[in-house]
MIKOLRO-326290 format. One line per field, with one value per residue (C-alpha): x, y, z; residue in three letters; chain. Coordinates in steps of 0.5 Angstrom, whole numbers, plus 500, padded with zeros to 3 digits. Layout:
N
c1 (X,...) .
c2 (Y,...) .
c3 (Z,...) .
r (ALA,...) .
c (A,...) .
//
This chain:
395
c1 (456,458,457,462,459,459,461,459,465,468,466,470,474,475,482,487,489,487,486,486,486,493,496,495,497,498,497,503,505,511,514,511,515,513,505,500,493,489,484,477,474,477,474,477,483,485,492,496,500,496,502,502,506,505,504,507,509,515,516,518,518,512,513,512,507,503,503,500,495,493,492,488,484,483,481,476,472,469,476,478,485,482,477,483,486,480,480,487,490,496,498,505,507,513,517,515,519,520,527,527,523,520,517,515,511,508,506,503,499,496,491,487,488,489,496,498,505,505,509,507,504,500,503,508,513,518,523,520,524,521,524,519,512,508,514,519,524,519,523,530,531,538,538,539,532,526,520,514,507,503,498,500,499,495,498,494,487,489,492,492,488,493,501,505,512,518,524,529,535,535,539,543,540,534,530,524,517,512,505,499,491,488,482,485,488,481,478,483,484,476,477,483,483,475,476,481,477,471,475,479,472,469,475,479,486,489,495,500,505,511,514,520,524,530,529,528,532,535,530,525,521,521,516,516,516,510,506,510,509,507,513,517,524,524,517,517,515,508,507,510,506,500,501,503,496,492,495,493,486,486,484,477,476,475,476,478,485,488,496,500,507,513,520,522,516,509,505,499,494,489,483,482,479,483,478,475,471,472,468,463,463,463,468,472,479,484,487,493,501,500,504,509,510,511,515,520,521,523,528,531,532,532,531,526,519,515,509,505,499,494,487,482,481,488,489,495,494,496,503,500,495,500,505,499,497,505,504,498,501,507,503,499,504,509,516,516,523,524,527,529,523,518,512,508,501,497,490,492,485,486,493,499,507,513,521,526,533,538,546,551,551,545,545,544,536,533,525,521,514,508,502,494,488,482,474,472,475,474,467,466,465,462,458,462,464,472,471,469,475,476,481,485,482,486,491) .
c2 (479,481,476,471,466,469,476,481,482,489,493,493,500,503,501,505,513,517,524,531,537,538,531,524,518,512,505,500,493,490,484,478,478,485,485,480,479,479,473,473,477,482,483,478,481,486,487,490,494,499,502,509,514,521,521,527,529,527,523,530,530,534,539,537,543,540,533,536,540,533,529,535,535,527,527,533,529,524,521,518,515,513,509,506,504,501,496,495,496,499,504,505,512,512,517,523,529,528,528,529,529,536,534,528,531,536,530,526,532,533,527,531,526,528,528,523,526,533,533,526,519,516,510,509,503,505,511,516,523,528,530,534,536,529,525,520,514,508,504,505,497,494,492,485,485,482,486,481,483,487,492,499,499,493,492,499,502,508,506,510,509,511,510,513,510,514,511,516,511,504,498,494,487,486,491,490,492,487,488,483,484,483,482,476,474,473,470,464,464,463,457,454,455,456,454,460,465,463,464,470,473,471,473,478,480,481,486,487,493,495,502,503,510,507,504,497,495,499,503,502,508,511,512,519,519,514,518,523,530,534,532,537,537,538,534,529,522,523,528,524,518,523,526,519,517,523,521,514,516,519,512,513,506,505,498,496,499,498,499,497,501,498,500,502,504,502,496,497,492,493,488,489,486,483,482,489,491,495,502,502,494,491,486,483,484,481,487,484,483,476,472,478,477,469,470,475,471,465,469,475,470,473,481,484,485,490,487,480,478,473,471,476,471,471,464,463,463,456,456,452,458,463,459,457,465,466,461,464,471,468,465,472,477,480,484,491,492,499,504,511,516,511,512,507,508,503,503,500,497,492,492,490,492,490,490,485,485,488,487,493,499,501,508,504,504,510,509,515,514,519,516,519,518,518,520,513,508,500,498,492,485,484,488,488,494,492,490,498,501,508,514,517,524,530,532) .
c3 (510,503,498,497,492,485,486,481,476,475,470,464,462,455,452,448,449,455,452,454,450,452,452,451,454,450,453,451,453,458,458,461,467,468,466,467,465,472,474,477,479,474,467,462,459,464,465,471,471,466,462,460,457,454,446,443,436,434,441,444,452,454,460,467,467,461,464,471,467,463,470,473,467,467,474,473,468,473,476,469,472,479,475,472,478,481,475,474,481,479,473,471,468,464,460,464,465,473,475,483,489,488,481,483,489,484,479,485,488,481,482,488,493,500,502,508,510,514,520,521,519,525,527,522,523,518,518,512,513,508,502,499,500,502,499,503,502,500,505,508,510,508,500,502,506,502,503,500,497,502,502,505,513,514,521,524,523,518,511,505,499,494,494,489,488,483,481,482,481,479,481,475,478,483,486,483,486,486,484,485,486,493,489,486,492,496,490,490,497,498,493,495,503,504,512,513,509,514,520,518,516,523,527,524,526,532,531,536,534,538,538,542,544,539,533,533,526,520,517,523,526,533,538,537,530,530,536,539,534,540,545,547,549,557,557,563,562,565,560,554,555,556,549,546,548,546,539,539,541,534,531,534,535,543,546,539,540,546,549,554,556,557,560,553,549,548,545,541,540,534,532,525,519,514,509,507,501,495,494,488,487,494,492,498,498,502,505,509,510,513,507,508,515,514,507,510,516,512,508,512,518,525,523,528,526,531,529,531,528,530,529,533,538,540,537,532,525,522,518,513,511,511,507,502,501,499,494,491,491,488,482,481,482,477,479,476,473,474,469,471,472,472,477,479,482,487,489,496,497,492,490,494,493,496,495,492,494,490,488,489,493,498,494,487,488,490,490,493,496,496,500,500,503,498,499,501,506,504,506,512,510,516,521,527,530,530,522,520,517,519,518,524,526,525,530) .
r (MET,ALA,ALA,THR,LEU,GLU,PRO,PRO,ALA,LEU,PRO,PRO,PHE,ASP,THR,GLY,ARG,ILE,ALA,SER,PRO,LEU,LEU,SER,PHE,GLU,GLN,PHE,ASP,LEU,PRO,SER,SER,ASN,GLN,ARG,ILE,LEU,GLY,PRO,PRO,HIS,PRO,GLU,GLY,THR,VAL,THR,PRO,LEU,ALA,LEU,ARG,PRO,SER,THR,PRO,GLY,ASP,ALA,GLU,PRO,SER,LEU,ASP,THR,VAL,ILE,GLU,THR,ILE,LYS,TYR,LEU,GLN,ALA,GLN,GLY,GLY,ILE,LEU,THR,LYS,LYS,LEU,ALA,VAL,HIS,GLY,THR,LEU,LEU,PHE,ARG,GLY,LEU,PRO,ILE,HIS,ASP,ALA,ASN,GLU,PHE,SER,ARG,PHE,ALA,HIS,ALA,PHE,SER,TYR,LYS,PRO,ARG,TYR,SER,ASP,GLU,ILE,ILE,GLY,ILE,VAL,VAL,ASP,ARG,PRO,LEU,LEU,ALA,PRO,ASN,VAL,ALA,PRO,ALA,ASN,GLU,SER,PRO,LYS,GLU,VAL,LEU,ILE,TYR,ASN,HIS,ASN,GLU,SER,PRO,GLN,VAL,PRO,HIS,ALA,PRO,GLU,TYR,ILE,PHE,PHE,TYR,GLY,HIS,SER,VAL,ALA,LYS,LYS,GLY,GLY,GLU,THR,PRO,ILE,SER,SER,SER,LEU,GLU,LEU,PHE,HIS,ARG,ALA,GLN,GLN,GLU,ILE,PRO,GLU,PHE,ILE,GLU,GLU,LEU,ALA,ALA,LYS,GLY,ILE,LEU,SER,ARG,VAL,THR,TYR,LYS,VAL,ASP,LYS,GLN,TYR,ALA,GLY,GLY,SER,THR,LEU,LYS,GLN,ALA,PHE,GLY,LYS,GLU,ILE,GLN,GLU,GLY,ASP,ASP,GLU,ALA,THR,LYS,ARG,ALA,LYS,VAL,GLU,ALA,GLN,ILE,ALA,ARG,TYR,GLY,ARG,GLY,GLY,HIS,THR,THR,TRP,GLU,TRP,THR,ASP,ASP,GLY,VAL,VAL,LEU,THR,HIS,ARG,LEU,PRO,ALA,ILE,ARG,THR,GLN,PRO,GLY,THR,ASP,LEU,PRO,THR,LEU,PHE,THR,GLY,LEU,ALA,ALA,TYR,TRP,LYS,ASN,ALA,GLN,VAL,ASN,GLY,ALA,ARG,THR,ASN,PRO,THR,GLN,GLN,LEU,PHE,GLY,ASP,GLY,THR,PRO,ILE,PRO,GLU,GLU,TYR,LEU,LYS,ARG,LEU,ALA,LYS,ILE,THR,ASP,GLU,ILE,ARG,VAL,LEU,HIS,LYS,TRP,GLN,ARG,GLY,ASP,VAL,LEU,VAL,TYR,ASP,ASN,ILE,ILE,ALA,GLN,HIS,GLY,ARG,GLN,PRO,TRP,GLU,GLY,GLU,GLN,SER,ASP,ARG,VAL,VAL,MET,ALA,SER,LEU,PHE,ASP,GLY,ASP,GLN,VAL,PRO,GLY,ALA,TYR,ILE,SER,GLU,GLY,TRP,ALA,GLN,VAL,VAL,GLN,ALA,LEU,ASP,GLY) .
c (A,A,A,A,A,A,A,A,A,A,A,A,A,A,A,A,A,A,A,A,A,A,A,A,A,A,A,A,A,A,A,A,A,A,A,A,A,A,A,A,A,A,A,A,A,A,A,A,A,A,A,A,A,A,A,A,A,A,A,A,A,A,A,A,A,A,A,A,A,A,A,A,A,A,A,A,A,A,A,A,A,A,A,A,A,A,A,A,A,A,A,A,A,A,A,A,A,A,A,A,A,A,A,A,A,A,A,A,A,A,A,A,A,A,A,A,A,A,A,A,A,A,A,A,A,A,A,A,A,A,A,A,A,A,A,A,A,A,A,A,A,A,A,A,A,A,A,A,A,A,A,A,A,A,A,A,A,A,A,A,A,A,A,A,A,A,A,A,A,A,A,A,A,A,A,A,A,A,A,A,A,A,A,A,A,A,A,A,A,A,A,A,A,A,A,A,A,A,A,A,A,A,A,A,A,A,A,A,A,A,A,A,A,A,A,A,A,A,A,A,A,A,A,A,A,A,A,A,A,A,A,A,A,A,A,A,A,A,A,A,A,A,A,A,A,A,A,A,A,A,A,A,A,A,A,A,A,A,A,A,A,A,A,A,A,A,A,A,A,A,A,A,A,A,A,A,A,A,A,A,A,A,A,A,A,A,A,A,A,A,A,A,A,A,A,A,A,A,A,A,A,A,A,A,A,A,A,A,A,A,A,A,A,A,A,A,A,A,A,A,A,A,A,A,A,A,A,A,A,A,A,A,A,A,A,A,A,A,A,A,A,A,A,A,A,A,A,A,A,A,A,A,A,A,A,A,A,A,A,A,A,A,A,A,A,A,A,A,A,A,A,A,A,A,A,A,A,A,A,A,A,A,A,A,A,A,A,A,A,A,A,A,A,A,A) .
//
């Protein structure tokens, strides 16, 4: 098991400008509602998000080509921006010449991560139609719906390492995107509810995800979107099921992922680690949506949730622990107030995101997402087979 007492501190990182021969990015401060100093185990004085904007003579807007070449240059110098993400968890880029999905796609791809979107995302639970290469709507749930802080895809075995969000259209009131640290969440939870962390570490999570032929709620996915990319028109039921099961097998987890067919879909059960470790530091990170499942249910009422999460032995997680996780999260998060053209980049291993409701029309807020895998998956907190983190096999 990774060390849980006095974990090593993250290494400090230089502040100031981030420069290339073509362009510099300067750091700037945001209002306290939008930016905060992170607590342990982050180095003292570390902020999230780290806010960056291009610095040009006379504040002239740089070309997108110049921005892209600068990103590529910085990443080629030992992954400068990736290292920044590993410390701050989230980066904000403001003042970029990005105006649509295709330009956002070009910017995100410049970081040289492995795209998640091709013609499918295995096991997806939300509807994300492609808008540009590796770009889709972030979430199309109705504007009244709260999506509380969570790591992306904590309910399935394969989660992306990096998430990009682009604010294409901004709501006048509400619609903020939360930012919080999974490292800090673990640190606080271990201090304040140690018995919960001990049980969570030993048992893990039993995640039951229901997929149905038809959408279960507005903004949700279908079984075909999640596992049916090989299904052809005219396939009989047995053939469809065989093709879905072949996709499920891509998780490569043996008996740690099982499934059961129903009259109108399939229920997958994964035993997963909710505590993982950050590559390079081995710091424990609480990689979870537990607080979100509880908080969303309190706010959104009877809205369908296709995911049920229990302790890994099948016993319920006491509500007092979920409530306490949400309380800690409220204390360590900020709400990003969008400006049109903003790009947020998350290290999904150590940073959580979400979505606040907004007033006005559904179309007032348009945020796009681009998801990527990294070179490394999170490390295991304990040695059991179900606690190992994997990426799905290509298929």
